[in-house]
Steps between C-alpha positions, in 0.01 A plus 500: 500500500750236412613446860149485649447221750194281509276538799603157627868585467438822687326316782791259524748788513297673774488175698883509509496838676520531876176564687608860557569555132164343408326735743690797356399391149135475606517847654662641188243338269212624716638856488544482123148365452356777722694761302376357170142504631537862615631596156210318337248677721663836427469434125135400541434820696660712224285333238187549711587869552549547126171325425320712755658822370407398147135456598506124451364435848175583662429560866298233679388448855649220708171312476501527120856377489423198720194415285714519185770279657250240616306489172 
């Protein structure tokens, strides 16, 4: 990434935008982050399904799961 900007430079560039453009940028970034998170969750679900199908998981009750989390 030869043309990559530093974070400080990016903040300065954003500060030069109009308020409307800054709000549009925030909206766009929030949408992209949400999409990335959805993709990440979908990948995690696929891995969990594969592990379950492969017998790598065992069924537990909600109480057992909470005890394991809190231990």
